[in-house]
Phi, psi and omega in degrees: 000140180230128174250135185239140179225121180266155173207163174106358178289172178163195180258132180218150179282155175305138183090350182276185183229152173216153176235121176263144177236152179223123177252129181254132174249122185201155174270353180286150178279337183223133168253111188301306183227144172236150187210166173235137175232167177214155178222115177273158180305129177077006181237164177283156175297138182230152178290140177246304183196155176216153178220135180263183185302325184279350181101002177290135187238155171222146181228151168291147182302327185292343183242355181303134180085349179244325182251147177226125177262142179215167178210156175240102185296324182295328182257001183053050180232151174226158180219156175229109176271121184244117179244164178050048184293146181240157177305327180287354173276353179299126184182170166272126182258131183244135169275142181220160181207157177161185179297330180229120182294342179272349175219068186290154179261337186234145183225146171274181182278341178099153176222137185279133172239123179238124179248109185202148175267000000 
């Protein structure tokens, strides 16, 4: 079992930056992949980024070059650095984890990110 807790959301102006953090509580020695997803109002949840144990990353095309995912394996933590934020990035952001970051087994409760002037 893996429990995930996100933090760091908030309100930011277009062009600004935010850093989201995810802390994982687990009895497992290894969390293979950690990921971030988001869900905007009236839309389906969508993939944002994932990172595996070795540090290999994948990003959605919409965030490439603006967002950076990272993790600290020793602390079972992941982060999402978001730069050059746009209004269309407004969503609830969810941390996720599992053997495959594109099909995660565990989800956090989510943190709201609002990009608005």
